[in-house]
C-alpha positions as CSV (number, residue, x, y, z in Angstrom):
1,M,10.4,-18.6,-23.7
2,D,11.0,-17.5,-27.2
3,N,10.8,-13.8,-28.3
4,I,10.8,-12.5,-24.8
5,V,12.7,-9.2,-24.7
6,P,13.4,-6.6,-22.1
7,G,10.7,-4.0,-22.0
8,M,7.8,-6.4,-22.2
9,M,5.6,-6.6,-19.2
10,A,4.7,-9.7,-17.2
11,R,2.2,-10.6,-14.5
12,S,3.2,-12.9,-11.7
13,Q,1.2,-16.2,-11.7
14,A,2.7,-17.8,-8.6
15,G,4.2,-16.9,-5.2
16,H,3.4,-14.2,-2.6
17,D,3.4,-11.6,-5.4
18,K,0.7,-13.4,-7.5
19,G,-1.1,-10.9,-9.7
20,S,1.6,-8.2,-9.6
21,L,2.6,-6.4,-12.8
22,Y,6.3,-6.1,-13.6
23,F,8.7,-5.0,-16.4
24,I,11.1,-7.6,-17.7
25,V,14.6,-6.2,-17.3
26,R,16.6,-9.1,-18.6
27,T,16.5,-12.8,-19.3
28,E,19.0,-15.5,-18.3
29,G,18.4,-19.2,-19.0
30,E,15.0,-20.2,-17.6
31,Y,14.8,-17.0,-15.5
32,V,13.6,-13.5,-16.0
33,Y,14.5,-10.5,-13.9
34,L,11.5,-8.2,-13.1
35,T,11.1,-4.7,-11.8
36,D,8.1,-2.7,-10.6
37,G,10.0,0.5,-9.7
38,V,8.8,0.4,-6.1
39,R,9.5,-2.8,-4.1
40,R,11.7,-4.3,-6.9
41,T,13.9,-1.6,-8.3
42,L,16.2,-1.7,-11.2
43,A,19.1,-2.1,-8.8
44,K,17.6,-5.2,-7.2
45,P,15.2,-6.9,-9.7
46,K,13.2,-10.0,-8.8
47,K,14.4,-13.3,-10.3
48,K,11.5,-15.5,-11.3
49,K,11.1,-18.6,-13.6
50,Y,9.3,-18.3,-16.9
51,R,6.6,-20.7,-15.9
52,H,5.6,-18.5,-13.0
53,I,4.8,-15.5,-15.1
54,Q,2.3,-14.5,-17.8
55,I,4.1,-12.5,-20.5
56,I,2.3,-9.4,-21.9
57,K,3.8,-9.2,-25.4
58,Q,3.5,-5.4,-25.5
59,V,6.4,-2.9,-25.2
60,P,5.4,0.6,-24.3
61,E,5.9,3.2,-27.1
62,D,8.2,5.3,-24.9
63,W,10.4,2.4,-23.8
64,N,14.1,3.3,-24.1
65,P,16.5,0.9,-22.3
66,D,19.2,3.6,-22.1
67,R,16.9,6.1,-20.3
68,I,15.0,3.8,-18.0
69,S,14.6,4.6,-14.3
70,D,12.4,3.4,-11.5
71,D,10.1,6.4,-11.9
72,N,9.6,5.6,-15.6
73,V,8.8,2.0,-14.8
74,K,6.2,3.1,-12.2
75,R,4.6,5.5,-14.6
76,M,4.5,3.0,-17.5
77,L,3.0,0.2,-15.3
78,K,0.4,2.6,-13.9
79,E,-0.6,3.7,-17.4
80,Y,-0.9,0.1,-18.6
81,E,-3.1,-0.8,-15.5
82,K,-5.3,2.2,-16.2
83,K,-5.7,1.4,-19.9
84,S,-6.5,-2.3,-19.2
85,A,-9.0,-1.3,-16.5
86,N,-10.8,1.0,-19.0
87,L,-10.9,-1.8,-21.6
88,N,-12.4,-4.2,-19.0
89,L,-15.0,-1.6,-18.1
90,I,-16.0,-1.2,-21.7
91,K,-16.3,-4.9,-22.2
92,V,-18.6,-5.2,-19.1
93,E,-20.8,-2.3,-20.4
94,E,-21.2,-4.0,-23.8
95,K,-22.3,-7.2,-22.1
96,D,-25.0,-5.3,-20.2
97,V,-26.5,-3.8,-23.3
């Protein structure tokens, strides 16, 4: 629970949204508030307990809490997913060699 700041990403580990990628909007006690810019917008973030998420301790370079919008959230999550998919592809190719 320490050192979790808004702008970090998190992946859901439990519930009907298991595996979904979110941005942390704010923290409150043992809960975090998450947004994906589509189903869970900044106006209505998802409330989830810390133990039900996996924190990705990485804040995007262009993260600016004053200029954040649902469109920015969607774009940054999509870029992260694309980047992590490329890294996984490279790892698989290295194993085959």
